[in-house]
N, C-alpha and C positions, 0 to 999 in steps of 0.2 A: 411244646407241652405234650406230656404223655399221660394216658389214662389207661388203667388196667381194670378189666372186667372179667369176672368168672362166667363161663358159659356152660349151660347144661344141655344135654341132648346130643352132643357130638359123639359119633361111634367110629369114625373111620377117617382116613386122610381126605376123602372126597368131601366130608363135612367141613373139614378144616379149610379146604380150598374154597368152598361155598361161602363160608363166614368171612374169609380174607377178602374175597372179591366184593362182598356186600359192604364191608367196612371201607375198602379202599375207593368205592364208588361215591362215598359221602364227600361233598365239595368241602375242601379244607383238610381232608386226611392225606397225610404224606405217605404213611405206610402203616401196615398192621402185621404184627406177628402173632399167629395163632398157634397154640400148642394143644394138641390132643391129650398128651400125657398130664399136663398141668390144668386142663380144662379152663384155659383163660387166654385172653387176648390183650396185647399191649399195643395200643393205638397212638401213634405219633401224629399230632394234628395242631392246626392253628388254634389260637385261643378262642375263636368264635364257634368252635364245634363244641356242642354241649354233650353231656353224658346221656341225656335223654335222646338225643339223635343217634347216638352210638347204640343205645339199647334198642331203639326203634328199628334200626337197620338189622340188628341181629335177630330180632323178633320176626321181621319181614322175611328173613332167610329161613325161619322155621325153627329157631332155637331160643332158649331163654338166657337172658343176661342178668346177672346178679351183681349189684353193686359195682 
């Protein structure tokens, strides 16, 4: 299953790495592709991973996830 979210607040590749690591730390996430240019992340995960948990992980990393 794949979920795409828009991320506000990233300004550099360090931000991208920080968000990627936060997302991949979620139990059930297989991988995360984070794009600074597109301001989004595509998260490949099991079906039991919720959008809310993805957004919460991004928020805990210091960024805002939109939809």
